[in-house]
C-alpha positions in Angstrom: -18.4 19.7 9.9 -16.6 19.6 13.4 -15.9 16.0 14.2 -15.1 13.6 11.4 -13.9 9.3 12.2 -12.0 7.5 9.4 -12.8 3.9 9.8 -9.6 2.0 8.4 -7.6 -0.3 10.0 -5.4 -2.1 7.1 -3.5 -2.9 5.3 -0.4 -0.5 4.6 -1.1 0.4 1.2 -4.7 1.1 2.0 -3.4 3.3 4.7 -1.8 5.4 2.5 -4.5 5.8 0.6 -6.5 7.2 3.8 -3.8 9.2 4.5 -4.5 11.1 1.1 -8.1 11.1 2.0 -7.2 12.6 5.6 -5.1 15.1 4.0 -7.6 16.6 1.8 -10.3 16.6 4.6 -7.8 18.9 6.6 -7.5 21.0 3.0 -11.1 21.7 2.8 -12.1 22.1 6.8 -9.0 23.1 8.4 -10.5 23.1 12.1 -12.4 20.0 11.4 -11.4 17.1 13.8 -10.0 14.0 12.4 -9.9 11.2 14.6 -8.7 7.8 12.8 -9.5 4.7 14.1 -6.5 2.4 12.8 -4.4 -0.9 13.1 -1.6 -1.1 15.6 1.1 -2.1 13.0 -0.2 0.2 10.5 -0.6 3.0 13.0 3.3 3.4 13.4 3.6 4.4 9.3 1.6 7.4 10.3 1.5 8.3 14.1 4.2 11.3 13.6 0.7 13.4 11.6 0.3 15.8 14.7 -3.2 17.2 13.3 -4.8 13.7 13.3 -6.0 11.5 16.5 -5.7 7.8 16.0 -7.4 5.4 18.3 -5.0 1.6 18.0 -6.9 -1.3 17.3 -4.7 -4.2 18.5 -6.0 -7.5 16.1 -4.0 -9.5 18.7 -5.8 -8.9 21.9 -8.6 -10.4 20.8 -12.1 -9.9 22.1 -11.0 -7.7 24.6 -9.9 -5.3 22.3 -13.4 -4.6 20.9 -14.0 -4.0 24.9 -11.4 -1.3 24.9 -12.7 0.7 21.6 -16.1 0.7 22.8 -15.1 2.5 26.0 -13.4 4.8 24.0 -16.3 5.5 21.7 -19.1 5.1 24.0 -19.1 9.0 24.8 -18.2 10.2 21.9 -20.4 11.7 19.2 -19.2 11.8 15.5 -20.8 14.8 12.6 -20.0 11.9 10.1 -18.3 8.4 9.6 -16.4 7.7 6.5 -16.4 3.5 6.7 -13.4 3.2 4.6 -12.7 -0.6 5.3 -15.5 -3.2 5.0 -14.4 -6.2 6.5 -15.6 -8.0 9.6 -13.6 -6.4 12.1 -14.1 -3.0 10.7 -17.5 -3.2 10.8 -17.8 -4.6 14.1 -16.3 -1.1 15.3 -18.3 0.7 13.0 -21.2 -0.6 14.3 -20.1 0.9 17.9 -19.6 4.5 16.5 -22.5 7.0 17.0 -22.9 9.4 14.0 -26.1 10.5 12.1 -23.9 9.9 8.7 -22.1 6.4 8.6 -20.6 6.4 4.8 -19.6 3.0 3.0 -19.2 1.1 -0.1 -21.6 0.3 -2.4 -23.6 -2.7 -1.9 -21.5 -5.0 -4.6 -17.9 -3.5 -2.3 -19.5 -3.7 0.9 -17.9 -7.1 2.1 -19.4 -8.6 5.2 -22.8 -7.0 5.7 -21.1 -3.3 5.6 -24.5 -2.3 3.4 -26.2 -2.6 6.6 -24.4 -0.3 9.1 -24.4 2.8 6.9 -27.0 4.9 5.7 -25.3 6.7 2.9 -23.1 4.7 0.0 -20.7 5.7 -2.1 -21.8 4.6 -6.2 -20.9 1.7 -8.0 -17.9 2.4 -9.7 -15.3 0.6 -12.2 -12.4 1.6 -13.9 -11.1 3.7 -11.0 -8.0 3.2 -8.8 -8.8 2.5 -5.3 -7.0 5.7 -4.2 -9.7 7.2 -6.6 -12.3 5.2 -5.1 -11.7 6.3 -1.4 -11.8 9.8 -2.4 -15.6 9.2 -3.8 -16.2 9.3 0.2 -15.4 13.0 0.0 -17.5 13.7 -2.1 -20.4 13.0 -0.2 -19.3 15.5 2.2 -18.8 18.4 -0.3 -15.3 18.3 -1.1 -14.6 17.9 -4.5 -11.0 19.0 -4.6 -9.5 15.6 -4.9 -5.6 15.9 -6.1 -4.1 13.5 -3.5 -1.4 14.6 -1.1 0.3 12.2 1.3 2.8 14.2 3.1 4.1 11.6 5.6 6.0 13.1 8.7 9.3 11.1 9.1 10.9 10.6 12.4 14.5 11.1 12.6 15.3 8.4 15.4 16.1 5.8 13.4 18.0 7.8 10.5 20.8 6.7 12.5 20.8 2.9 12.0 19.4 3.8 8.1 21.3 6.5 6.9 24.9 5.1 7.2 23.5 1.9 5.3 23.4 4.3 2.3 26.0 5.0 -0.5 26.6 8.8 -1.3 28.8 7.0 -4.8 26.6 5.1 -5.6 23.1 4.4 -7.1 20.4 3.2 -4.0 17.8 0.8 -5.3 15.2 -1.3 -2.5 14.2 -4.8 -3.8 11.1 -5.5 -1.7 10.8 -8.9 -3.5 8.1 -10.3 -1.3 4.0 -9.7 -0.9 1.9 -10.9 2.2 0.9 -13.9 1.8 -3.1 -14.4 1.2 -4.6 -17.6 0.2 -4.9 -17.7 -3.5 -3.3 -14.5 -4.0 -0.3 -14.8 -6.0 1.1 -11.6 -6.3 5.1 -12.7 -6.4 8.3 -12.9 -8.9 10.3 -15.9 -8.8 13.8 -15.6 -7.0 15.8 -16.6 -10.1 14.2 -13.7 -11.6 15.2 -11.3 -9.1 18.6 -12.4 -9.1 19.2 -12.0 -12.9 17.7 -7.8 -12.1 19.7 -7.1 -9.2 23.3 -8.1 -11.3 21.7 -6.2 -13.8 21.4 -3.6 -11.9 24.6 -3.7 -10.2 26.6 -4.4 -13.4 25.2 -2.4 -15.6 24.3 0.6 -13.5 26.7 -0.2 -10.7 23.8 0.3 -7.7 23.6 -0.7 -4.1 21.0 -2.8 -4.1 19.0 -3.7 -0.4 16.3 -6.3 -0.3 13.4 -5.8 2.5 11.1 -8.2 3.9 9.3 -8.8 6.9 10.1 -10.6 9.9 8.7 -13.9 8.9 10.7 -17.3 8.5 9.1 -17.0 5.0 10.7 -13.9 3.7 13.8 -14.7 5.9 14.1 -18.2 4.4 13.6 -16.8 0.6 15.6 -13.9 1.5 18.5 -15.9 2.5 18.2 -18.1 -1.1 17.8 -15.0 -3.2 20.7 -13.7 -1.9 23.0 -17.0 -2.5 21.7 -16.7 -6.3 23.2 -13.2 -7.1 26.7 -13.1 -8.3 27.0 -9.9 -6.7 26.6 -8.8 -2.8 23.5 -7.4 -1.8 22.4 -5.9 1.6 19.8 -8.4 3.3 17.3 -6.0 5.3 14.7 -8.9 5.5 13.5 -9.0 9.1 15.9 -6.2 10.5 13.7 -3.2 9.7 10.7 -1.9 11.3 8.2 -0.5 9.2 9.4 3.1 9.9 13.0 1.9 9.0 11.4 0.8 5.9 9.8 4.5 5.1 12.8 6.3 5.9 15.0 3.7 3.4 12.3 4.6 0.6 12.4 8.0 1.2 16.1 8.3 1.0 16.7 6.0 -2.1 16.2 6.4 -5.8 14.6 3.7 -6.9 12.1 0.6 -5.2 11.4 -2.3 -7.3 8.8 -4.2 -6.0 5.3 -6.3 -6.6 1.8 -5.6 -5.3 2.9 -4.8 -1.7 3.9 -2.1 1.0 6.5 -1.0 -0.8 5.0 0.0 -3.6 2.5 2.6 -2.2 5.0 4.2 0.5 6.6 5.0 -2.4 4.0 6.6 -4.0 3.3 8.7 -1.2 6.7 9.6 -0.5 7.3 10.6 -4.3 10.1 7.9 -4.9 10.3 6.0 -8.2 8.7 2.7 -8.2 8.9 0.0 -10.6 6.0 -1.6 -9.8 5.5 -5.5 -10.9 2.2 -6.7 -11.6 0.1 -9.7 -13.5 -2.4 -11.0 -11.1 -4.3 -7.8 -10.5 -5.0 -4.6 -12.6 -2.3 -2.1 -11.8 -4.6 0.6 -13.0 -6.7 -0.9 -9.9 -4.2 -1.8 -7.4 -1.0 -0.5 -8.8 1.4 2.5 -8.1 -1.3 5.2 -8.6 -0.5 7.8 -11.6 2.8 5.6 -12.5 2.2 3.8 -15.2 5.4 4.2 -16.9 7.5 2.4 -14.8 4.9 0.0 -13.7 5.5 -3.2 -15.6 1.9 -4.9 -16.7 1.6 -8.4 -17.3 -2.2 -8.6 -16.6 -4.0 -8.3 -20.1 -1.7 -11.3 -20.8 -2.8 -13.3 -18.0 -6.0 -12.4 -18.8 -6.2 -13.7 -22.1 -3.9 -16.7 -20.3 -6.4 -17.6 -17.9 -9.6 -16.3 -19.0 -9.4 -16.3 -22.5 -10.6 -12.3 -22.4 -9.0 -9.5 -23.2 -8.7 -7.1 -20.1 -12.2 -4.9 -21.2 -14.1 -7.7 -20.8 -13.2 -8.8 -17.5 -15.1 -7.8 -14.2 -13.3 -4.9 -13.2 -10.4 -6.0 -9.5 -11.2 -9.5 -11.1 -7.7 -11.1 -9.5 -5.7 -14.0 -11.5 -5.3 -17.1 -8.6 -2.9 -19.2 -10.6 0.3 -19.7 -9.3 2.0 -19.4 -12.5 0.7 -16.3 -13.3 4.1 -14.2 -12.4 5.9 -15.7 -14.4 4.4 -14.1 -17.0 6.5 -11.1 -16.2 9.7 -11.2 -18.3 13.5 -9.9 -16.9 13.9 -8.1 -20.1 10.3 -6.3 -19.6 12.0 -5.3 -15.9 15.2 -4.4 -17.6 13.4 -2.1 -20.2 12.0 -0.1 -16.8 15.0 0.1 -15.2 16.8 1.4 -18.5 13.9 3.7 -19.4 14.7 5.1 -15.4 18.1 5.5 -15.6 17.6 7.4 -19.2 15.0 9.6 -17.6 17.2 10.4 -14.7 20.8 11.8 -14.9 22.9 10.8 -11.3 
């Protein structure tokens, strides 16, 4: 197997997972040439990986970008394509690819007719983390060693901005409070609770707390509101950091606290402790990988409240689309995880 193409355009968390997939391929087939078709924004997370070729898909260019991708791919032929993204955009690109073996998801997860494009499919699974499901692709190309390794290379050029912000005398904590907005996908806790947690970190553990978020008006407005609710000063970096800056910040901080968002999965990839806040989705499926000890998991309570069923009797991966679901997480539960983190780590 000499030429392998990976298709995963977005999102940041899934790109982190695919990085581990690519690393496993390289470990087992060191001479293989890997091409990864990836979204423009997401590529900034992994672009410094030297032994992978990246073909960038810029969705903002619209239909023209599909022609650009076609021009880049028309004279190429791959031994196998791993179609790790089932979406309309990704499927159109996958259709362009020339490979005798195209591996995709099982019929249930092959959204937007991906099952029509593929000639091999991973088995239908239940009870697996999304990362483990992606590693099922590797089993179909005879790779059995599936212990994840990320090894994200960091750019040094942004360190001059981030590193002076970090305290050498205090514990640095990153709070990434706002997950990306999706239709009927309620993953964010409320600002009043976040403010109590920030004050708790500062008052009890003398932490320096950073809040991060993207450049959207919603995130910036919510961030200003959050900062105003805190009794103590926080460093508000919302809208002031690129994805590369965020990676450097997370790598050099002591603890991250976040709902289901990019920050959670970047933390896992960088081996930075993270307290994940989960209620609308099952952290056993989408949470920080093998990090149950620090995860606040209100999903079982939410299943009882909104479905009248236990977690085990709800379809695997079922999301709870209720605006109030994250309110099931209490500040005391988050404080307990913070206390546990400091109990386990001496600074």
